[in-house]
C-alpha positions in Angstrom: -60.2 -143.4 -114.8 -60.3 -143.6 -111.1 -63.4 -145.6 -111.2 -61.5 -148.1 -113.5 -58.5 -148.2 -111.4 -60.5 -149.0 -108.2 -63.0 -151.6 -109.8 -59.7 -153.3 -111.1 -58.0 -153.3 -107.9 -61.0 -154.7 -106.2 -61.6 -157.2 -108.9 -62.3 -160.8 -107.5 -60.7 -162.4 -110.3 -57.9 -165.3 -109.8 -57.2 -163.9 -106.0 -57.2 -166.1 -103.0 -59.2 -165.9 -100.0 -57.8 -164.9 -96.8 -59.2 -168.4 -94.7 -59.2 -170.7 -97.5 -57.7 -173.2 -95.1 -60.3 -172.5 -92.3 -62.8 -175.3 -90.8 -65.7 -173.7 -89.4 -68.4 -175.8 -87.4 -71.4 -173.6 -86.7 -74.2 -174.8 -84.7 -76.4 -172.2 -83.9 -80.3 -173.4 -84.3 -82.5 -170.6 -84.2 -79.9 -168.1 -83.0 -79.0 -165.8 -86.1 -76.0 -164.1 -84.5 -74.2 -167.4 -84.8 -75.1 -167.6 -88.5 -74.3 -164.1 -88.9 -70.9 -164.5 -87.6 -70.3 -167.5 -89.6 -71.5 -166.1 -92.8 -68.4 -163.5 -92.6 -65.9 -166.4 -92.1 -67.5 -168.3 -95.2 -67.5 -165.1 -97.4 -63.8 -165.0 -96.5 -63.2 -168.2 -97.7 -63.3 -170.4 -94.6 -65.1 -174.0 -95.1 -68.2 -173.3 -92.9 -70.5 -176.4 -91.9 -73.5 -175.4 -90.8 -74.9 -178.4 -88.5 -78.5 -178.8 -87.6 -80.6 -180.6 -85.4 -84.1 -179.6 -86.8 -84.9 -177.0 -89.5 -87.1 -174.6 -87.7 -84.4 -171.9 -88.7 -85.8 -172.0 -92.3 -89.1 -171.0 -91.3 -88.1 -167.5 -89.8 -88.8 -164.8 -92.3 -90.8 -161.5 -92.0 -94.6 -161.7 -92.6 -93.9 -165.3 -93.4 -92.6 -164.5 -96.7 -90.5 -167.4 -98.3 -88.1 -168.0 -101.3 -88.8 -171.5 -102.5 -90.2 -172.7 -99.1 -87.3 -170.8 -97.4 -87.3 -167.9 -95.1 -85.5 -165.1 -96.4 -83.1 -164.7 -93.2 -81.9 -168.4 -93.6 -81.9 -167.9 -97.0 -79.2 -165.2 -96.7 -77.2 -166.4 -93.8 -76.4 -169.9 -95.0 -74.8 -169.1 -98.2 -71.5 -170.4 -98.8 -72.3 -172.9 -96.1 -72.4 -176.7 -96.3 -75.4 -177.7 -94.6 -75.4 -181.0 -92.6 -77.8 -182.8 -90.2 -76.2 -183.8 -86.8 -75.0 -187.2 -87.1 -71.7 -189.2 -86.1 -69.9 -187.5 -89.0 -71.0 -183.9 -88.3 -69.7 -184.9 -84.7 -66.3 -185.5 -86.0 -66.4 -182.2 -88.0 -67.0 -180.5 -84.9 -64.2 -182.3 -82.8 -61.2 -181.3 -85.7 -62.7 -178.1 -86.8 -60.2 -174.7 -86.2 -63.4 -173.0 -85.0 -66.3 -174.0 -83.6 -69.4 -171.4 -83.1 -72.0 -172.5 -80.3 -74.9 -170.3 -80.4 -77.3 -172.9 -78.7 -78.3 -172.7 -75.0 -74.9 -172.7 -72.6 -73.9 -176.2 -71.6 -75.9 -178.0 -74.4 -73.0 -179.0 -76.6 -71.2 -180.2 -73.6 -74.1 -182.4 -72.6 -73.7 -184.1 -76.0 -70.1 -184.3 -75.7 -69.1 -181.6 -78.0 -68.4 -178.7 -76.0 -65.5 -176.4 -75.5 -64.3 -179.1 -72.6 -64.1 -182.0 -74.3 -63.0 -180.8 -77.6 -60.2 -178.9 -76.3 -58.9 -181.8 -74.6 -58.3 -183.7 -78.0 -57.8 -180.6 -80.0 -56.2 -177.6 -77.8 -56.3 -175.4 -81.2 -59.6 -175.1 -81.1 -61.0 -171.7 -81.1 -64.7 -171.9 -79.6 -67.3 -169.2 -79.9 -70.0 -169.4 -77.9 -73.0 -166.9 -78.1 -75.9 -166.7 -75.7 -78.1 -163.8 -74.3 -76.0 -163.7 -70.8 -73.0 -165.7 -71.6 -71.5 -168.4 -70.0 -70.8 -167.4 -66.2 -72.7 -165.6 -63.5 -76.0 -166.9 -61.6 -77.7 -164.9 -64.0 -76.5 -167.0 -67.1 -77.0 -170.0 -65.4 -81.0 -168.7 -64.0 -81.7 -167.8 -67.5 -79.7 -170.5 -69.6 -82.9 -171.8 -70.9 -84.4 -168.7 -72.1 -83.7 -168.8 -76.1 -81.7 -166.0 -77.4 -83.3 -163.7 -79.7 -83.0 -160.2 -80.8 -86.1 -158.8 -79.6 -85.3 -160.1 -75.6 -81.6 -158.6 -76.0 -82.7 -155.2 -76.9 -85.6 -155.7 -74.1 -83.1 -156.6 -71.4 -80.5 -153.4 -72.1 -83.4 -151.0 -72.3 -82.8 -150.0 -76.0 -87.0 -149.9 -76.8 -86.9 -147.2 -74.2 -84.3 -144.8 -76.3 -86.8 -145.1 -79.4 -89.8 -143.2 -80.2 -91.6 -140.0 -80.5 -90.9 -138.4 -77.1 -94.2 -136.1 -77.6 -96.8 -138.9 -77.6 -98.2 -139.5 -74.3 -100.8 -141.9 -73.1 -101.7 -145.0 -75.3 -99.6 -143.8 -77.9 -96.4 -143.7 -75.9 -94.6 -147.1 -75.8 -91.0 -148.8 -76.1 -90.2 -149.5 -80.0 -87.9 -151.8 -81.2 -84.8 -151.1 -83.7 -86.5 -152.3 -87.2 -83.3 -154.3 -87.8 -81.7 -157.3 -86.0 -79.4 -154.6 -84.0 -78.4 -157.2 -80.8 -78.0 -160.3 -83.2 -75.8 -158.2 -85.8 -73.7 -156.8 -83.3 -73.3 -160.1 -81.5 -72.6 -161.8 -84.8 -69.9 -159.3 -85.9 -68.3 -159.0 -82.6 -67.9 -163.0 -82.6 -66.3 -163.0 -86.1 -63.7 -160.2 -85.1 -62.8 -162.0 -81.8 -62.5 -165.1 -83.8 -59.9 -163.7 -86.5 -58.3 -162.1 -83.2 -58.0 -165.4 -82.0 -56.6 -167.0 -85.1 -53.8 -164.1 -85.0 -52.7 -165.3 -81.6 -53.3 -169.0 -82.4 -50.6 -168.1 -85.2 -48.2 -166.9 -82.4 -49.0 -169.2 -79.3 -50.4 -172.2 -81.1 -52.8 -172.2 -78.6 -56.6 -172.1 -79.3 -59.3 -170.4 -76.8 -62.7 -170.1 -75.8 -64.6 -166.9 -76.6 -67.5 -166.1 -74.8 -70.1 -163.2 -76.4 -73.4 -162.5 -74.8 -76.2 -161.0 -77.0 -77.0 -158.2 -74.1 -73.2 -157.3 -74.0 -73.2 -157.0 -78.0 -76.2 -154.6 -78.1 -74.8 -152.6 -75.1 -72.2 -150.7 -77.3 -74.8 -149.5 -78.8 -76.5 -148.2 -76.1 -73.2 -146.8 -73.9 -73.5 -143.2 -75.1 -77.1 -142.7 -73.8 -75.8 -143.9 -70.4 -72.7 -141.5 -70.6 -75.1 -138.6 -71.5 -77.7 -139.3 -68.6 -74.8 -139.4 -66.1 -73.8 -135.8 -67.5 -77.4 -134.6 -67.1 -78.1 -136.6 -64.0 -81.0 -138.3 -65.0 -81.9 -141.2 -67.2 -81.7 -140.2 -70.9 -85.1 -140.5 -72.4 -86.8 -140.5 -76.0 -85.7 -137.9 -78.0 -87.4 -139.5 -81.4 -85.7 -137.5 -84.2 -84.3 -134.9 -82.0 -80.3 -136.0 -81.4 -79.7 -135.7 -77.7 -76.0 -133.9 -78.4 -76.3 -132.1 -81.5 -79.5 -129.8 -83.1 -80.2 -130.0 -85.7 -78.9 -133.6 -86.5 -82.0 -135.5 -87.6 -84.9 -136.0 -90.0 -86.9 -133.3 -91.3 -90.1 -133.3 -93.8 -89.7 -131.5 -97.3 -92.3 -130.2 -99.8 -92.0 -133.7 -101.4 -90.0 -136.0 -99.3 -87.7 -136.3 -96.2 -83.8 -134.9 -95.6 -81.4 -135.5 -93.0 -79.8 -132.2 -91.9 -76.6 -132.1 -89.6 -74.9 -128.9 -88.5 -72.1 -130.1 -86.2 -70.8 -126.6 -85.6 -72.3 -123.0 -84.7 -71.2 -122.0 -88.1 -73.0 -124.7 -89.7 -76.1 -124.0 -87.7 -75.6 -120.1 -88.9 -75.3 -121.5 -92.5 -78.4 -123.3 -92.3 -80.3 -120.6 -91.0 -78.8 -118.7 -93.9 -80.0 -121.0 -96.4 -83.8 -121.2 -94.6 -83.9 -117.4 -94.4 -84.3 -117.5 -90.7 -81.8 -115.0 -89.1 -84.7 -114.3 -86.5 -83.6 -117.5 -84.7 -80.2 -116.6 -84.5 -80.0 -114.5 -81.1 -81.8 -117.2 -78.9 -79.8 -120.3 -80.6 -76.6 -119.3 -81.3 -74.1 -121.1 -79.7 -74.0 -125.2 -79.4 -74.7 -125.1 -75.5 -78.0 -123.4 -76.3 -78.9 -126.8 -78.6 -77.8 -129.2 -76.2 -80.4 -129.6 -73.8 -81.7 -132.5 -71.5 -85.0 -130.4 -71.8 -86.7 -132.0 -75.0 -90.2 -129.7 -74.7 -87.5 -126.5 -75.0 -85.6 -127.9 -78.1 -89.3 -128.8 -79.6 -89.7 -125.2 -79.9 -86.6 -124.6 -82.3 -87.5 -127.9 -84.0 -91.1 -126.9 -84.5 -89.9 -123.5 -86.4 -87.3 -125.4 -88.4 -89.6 -127.7 -89.4 -92.3 -125.1 -90.3 -89.9 -123.6 -92.4 -88.2 -126.7 -94.2 -91.4 -128.6 -95.4 -91.7 -125.3 -97.7 -88.7 -126.0 -99.5 -88.1 -129.1 -102.3 -85.6 -131.7 -101.2 -83.2 -130.8 -104.0 -83.4 -127.5 -103.6 -82.1 -127.6 -100.0 -79.3 -130.2 -101.1 -78.2 -127.6 -104.1 -78.2 -124.5 -101.7 -76.3 -126.8 -98.9 -73.6 -127.7 -101.6 -73.1 -124.0 -102.5 -71.9 -123.2 -99.1 -69.1 -125.5 -99.7 -67.8 -123.9 -103.1 -65.7 -121.3 -101.4 -62.6 -119.3 -102.8 -59.0 -120.5 -101.5 -59.6 -119.0 -98.5 -62.3 -121.1 -97.5 -59.5 -123.4 -95.9 -58.7 -121.0 -93.4 -62.4 -119.5 -93.1 -64.1 -122.4 -93.5 -64.7 -123.0 -89.8 -66.7 -119.6 -89.5 -68.4 -120.0 -92.9 -70.1 -123.3 -91.9 -71.1 -126.2 -93.9 -74.8 -127.5 -93.0 -75.2 -131.5 -94.1 -78.3 -132.0 -96.1 -79.0 -135.6 -97.4 -81.9 -136.8 -99.1 -83.5 -139.8 -97.4 -84.0 -142.7 -99.8 -86.7 -145.4 -100.1 -85.3 -149.0 -100.7 -86.9 -148.5 -104.4 -84.7 -145.5 -105.0 -81.5 -147.2 -103.6 -82.0 -150.2 -106.0 -82.0 -147.8 -108.7 -79.1 -145.9 -108.1 -76.3 -146.9 -110.5 -73.5 -146.4 -107.7 -74.8 -149.2 -105.9 -74.5 -151.7 -108.8 -71.1 -150.4 -109.8 -69.9 -151.4 -106.2 -71.5 -154.6 -106.6 -73.5 -154.1 -103.3 -76.2 -156.1 -104.6 -76.3 -159.9 -105.8 -78.9 -161.3 -108.5 -80.0 -164.8 -107.6 -82.0 -166.8 -110.1 -84.6 -169.2 -108.3 -87.6 -170.9 -110.5 -87.0 -168.3 -113.1 -87.1 -165.5 -110.9 -84.4 -163.0 -110.1 -83.8 -162.4 -106.6 -81.8 -159.5 -104.9 -79.7 -160.4 -101.9 -76.9 -158.0 -100.6 -73.4 -158.6 -101.4 -70.6 -158.3 -98.8 -69.9 -155.1 -97.0 -66.6 -154.6 -97.7 -63.9 -154.5 -100.5 -60.2 -156.0 -100.2 -57.6 -155.3 -103.2 -55.7 -158.8 -102.5 -57.8 -161.2 -100.7 -61.3 -160.0 -101.4 -64.2 -161.5 -99.8 -67.0 -162.7 -102.0 -70.5 -164.9 -102.4 -70.2 -168.1 -104.4 -73.1 -170.2 -104.0 -76.6 -169.2 -102.2 -78.9 -172.3 -101.1 -81.2 -173.3 -103.8 -80.1 -170.6 -106.1 -77.2 -169.7 -109.1 -75.4 -166.4 -109.2 
């Protein structure tokens, strides 16, 4: 009954869009941070025109894999949009748009007469969001304005790859790693979309537009902020910890007999409950308190990590999960004693194939089937649900829903 009620509550049928009167002009080129920002607005109902000078962005794709001649990122991030080549008609759309997303090199649109300076003179209500590696001011922004924005360079500049990887590998096996997803571009795109919607709220009050400046390097800095603080506390740079968290332990990935699990023990009671499950009370005296398991000495925490891994790999995945869930089935006194009894969190790490087979995601409509050349292609749906103005995907480039 609850699922039926919620499915009805979040139904998309006969419901308006939140941004159905908004006109957005996106000029991003090969910068997918801008494309991601406008995609979020398009899924909320905005009329988004993606204006292109060339179509090189279509070629970007993992391992060169394409869908009907189109790269996977472009295929996903142009949904709900109208694609236009830059001409006088497109220029007019940009000049009159409610929102302009500029993800080209700083100053380029200004040089051809459609930068914020020119547009705001005729259209003071315009919300102009610019996305670039270093932003549109400071000497560094000027020095590097011709360097193309990319997720790779943004991760590199912020030192993010130095935080990822196995801390116990040395020599030729020790090197920086980039995040496997577009961490910087996604963060920049999401930040730009949020800033635009805040600016829309402000425009409703003041009737004035504004300039929004998003630096991709600033956006990914929000991810690495916590390691900076930890480094300050430890008095030295935070290095690689791999699958060992640098604040809590255990709080990471562990191999089982038949797969992998995530184990989290935020409190001392959770840790003791884990030791009970594993039958490793011998470890309790040396690692009893949180401060015993929070350390900037990776070699020391590796002692505990090795011992736990040696035991965990003797258990089957679902056996561990079942044992952890039993610790939560406590009597009414559990509400009082719960902080002392402990509840270790143990979750299976799924493969992508297992995710697609899970009925849960299909009930939530987390994926969309698109038919191209007689083949079904799966793409991710909008990540959030809304009861009154639900976001939705209405069309996909060269595909039918």
